[in-house]
Each structure stands twice: as C-alpha cells, then as structure tokens.
C-alpha positions, -999 to +999 in steps of 0.1 A: -895+682-216-914+650-209-899+617-230-925+590-238-914+559-228-926+527-243-934+494-225-905+478-242-880+507-234-890+508-196-868+497-171-867+492-131-850+511-109-824+479-100-813+482-136-797+514-128-787+515-091-768+482-080-751+469-048-714+474-044-694+453-063-662+444-046-630+443-071-592+449-070-584+485-073-561+500-095-537+531-086-543+563-106-512+582-089-502+618-096-466+623-084-453+660-083-420+674-075-393+699-088-366+684-112-342+656-098-365+648-070-370+611-076-403+610-098-384+589-127-370+567-103-400+558-086-418+552-119-391+527-129-396+511-093-429+495-108-410+476-133-390+460-103-423+453-086-436+432-113-407+415-117-402+408-078-440+396-079-441+377-109-468+397-124-477+391-160-474+425-179-454+453-194-446+492-180-455+513-208-439+548-207-452+580-224-420+602-224-424+636-234-389+648-217-365+623-237-348+614-205-367+585-192-343+558-211-313+574-196-326+569-160-338+534-170-303+522-184-290+525-146-312+496-139-306+459-145-313+443-177-344+425-163-359+456-153-352+474-186-368+445-205-399+450-190-405+485-198-414+500-234-413+536-238-425+560-260-410+596-272-442+618-277-416+646-292-416+658-325-394+686-335-398+718-361-361+725-351-340+700-332-310+721-329-332+751-314-354+724-296-386+740-310-416+714-306-442+707-334-472+709-312-498+695-337-479+665-346-467+659-309-504+659-299-513+635-329-485+610-324-496+611-285-532+604-295-524+578-321-499+558-295-525+562-268-554+546-287-531+517-300-517+511-264-553+510-249-567+488-279-536+462-273-543+463-236-581+454-240-572+430-266-545+411-248-570+409-215-596+394-237-579+366-255-556+359-226-564+327-203-540+342-175-545+377-160-524+405-176-519+437-154-497+465-173-488+499-156-488+530-177-464+561-167-469+596-181-436+614-177-447+642-177-481+650-173-471+689-170-456+689-206-491+673-220-513+701-204-485+727-214-489+715-253-524+718-253-521+752-237-499+763-265-516+742-292-546+762-283-526+795-290-516+784-326-554+776-338-583+798-347-595+811-315-620+836-303-601+870-292-611+898-270-619+926-292-604+952-265-567+937-262-565+908-284-562+880-257-580+847-261-617+848-243-617+822-216-643+801-229-619+788-257-600+769-230-629+742-229-612+727-262-580+721-246-601+713-212-618+686-233-588+672-253-573+668-217-601+650-202-603+626-236-568+618-227-573+609-194-607+590-199-588+568-223-559+561-203-586+554-170-601+529-195-575+506-197-581+494-158-542+499-153-524+510-126-515+547-137-486+572-127-486+607-137-456+628-130-457+667-127-435+693-124-436+719-093-433+753-088-428+779-060-462+788-044-468+828-039-489+850-022-487+882-043-450+888-045-445+868-013-430+834-017-445+807+005-431+775+021-447+748-002-448+744-038-476+736-062-478+712-092-483+721-125-513+707-139-546+711-155-571+725-126-591+694-122-564+667-125-564+662-087-600+652-089-595+626-115-568+608-097-573+586-065-537+595-052-516+625-048-478+625-037-450+649-035-415+640-039-385+662-022-347+654-017-329+654+017-296+647+015-289+615-002-326+605+002-360+611-017-388+618+007-424+613-004-453+631+010-488+619+008-509+648-003-542+634-005-565+606-022-591+578-014-572+553+007-576+560+040-564+588+065-526+588+058-503+614+074-493+642+050-466+654+075-448+621+078-422+613+048-419+582+030-383+576+027-370+564-007-404+551-016-412+523-041-441+516-062-443+485-043-440+502-009-467+526-017-491+500-031-486+481+002-492+512+025-520+522+008-537+486+011-527+486+049-546+518+056-579+509+033-582+473+033-584+472-001-567+451-023-547+463-056-544+441-090 
C-alpha cells in the first residue's frame, strides 16, 4: 500500500534519525533467587544509597508478598522514612489466603497510574532534580496473577480437551507489557524481584535455577542478577546486561544497590542518575 504524502507532511531523514544523545542511565534490574536469599535486603539498600548520597526522591515499593514492611522495620528509622510501600493483594478469603485476582490487578493498575503521574508531575514542577526508585517485589507474582486471571475470564478453548488456546496468552502478555512500559516511562531506577526454581532436563535436576517470569522479561530489563546464600553471606551473580563484560562466575558478596551502580558504571563508563 502506498500512502500519498502532501508537501506539508513531508519530513526529512534527519527528523527521524538522530545522532547519539549522551545522558545519565537508569537501571532496570531483574533480580531472581530462591526464598530468603537477600533479594528484599538488596532492595531496601537502595533507600540507604539515596540517604548516603543526599539524593532527592523516594523508594516506592509494590509489595505482592506482604512481607516487605517486616524486613524494612529492621533498618534504621531514616531508611524507613525514605520508603513508601503499597500492598497490592486483595483477598477473597483472608483465612484461606484466596486472592481476588481481578481486584488485585485493578488495584495494581490504579496504583501504577497514580505513581507514574505523580513522578512525572513532580519532575516537571520541581526546580531540583528528583530521582525516585521503584521496587516490584515480586514480579513473579504479577505474572502469576495475570496467568491465573486469564483462566478466570472468557477464553477460547480447544474443542478436543477443553484446554486454553495458546493464542489466548496474548491477553496476559499484553497486560504485562503495558505494566512494564508504564514502569519504564517513569525514567526511574527499577528493581524487580523474581522467584527461582530448580531447572530440569526431563526428570533430571540440573545444577542451576531458572527465574519465574514472563518469557520476554529478560529482553526488557537492562541488567539481570541472581542471588544465593553461602553461610552467612549473600552472593550475587551477574547474569547478563548492557553494561560491559562483567564476570558471570565471580560472586559479588553482600552486594548493595550502591555497590552495583558503582560496578556497572566502572565497567561501562556510563553515568547513572
């Protein structure tokens, strides 16, 4: 199909293709690991990083597990005051811990809309730069909720066995992509945690774990890490990203948010906000 372009609409090549713009980077981190392996502790260290560096902004936490405030309460009052938490879970039955998927997802969408609007408005109106950090703890829950939600709505079924048609996954994938796009639009540092599970080759367990996330999550984020616990130490492994040739086998022991930014900046020569 050929579109007719009037002289008024005609643009030059330079209107589309621009020279590189050097700007400060934001981190979009996916951190995965099994339970109690230091993921939430790492997330809270972002608030201490902001305090230590006199950064104007807040840490906003989307909590799907309900335990973030318990972990946060063990830190100093100064760190606690730098954090705002949002519990995304709505229950059908609290005793049996049955989640109301529709209400939880609607609540999450409303909170994300309000948060991103607030951040953008503050940046527009403030004379001083504001650099917030967003934490999603956990991204595994968000994707699991969407997967379960898909089973509750009217979906096309295979007439042979009643299973959901593969094409229907597009509905959950689109919602997940919309959430990610909204988070990225904030131009804030973003940390998303994910649960990990044992990898298998058929019925044979392998010597590594895999993250529980939507299949394209690793392409959307610019840094991937895995956390493990060795004795009393938390070991963090770089699992890929866009910040240089960093070893994937050498652990970063008891890594903090500030430590990670410094390391990534050193290897990539990029400056972070």
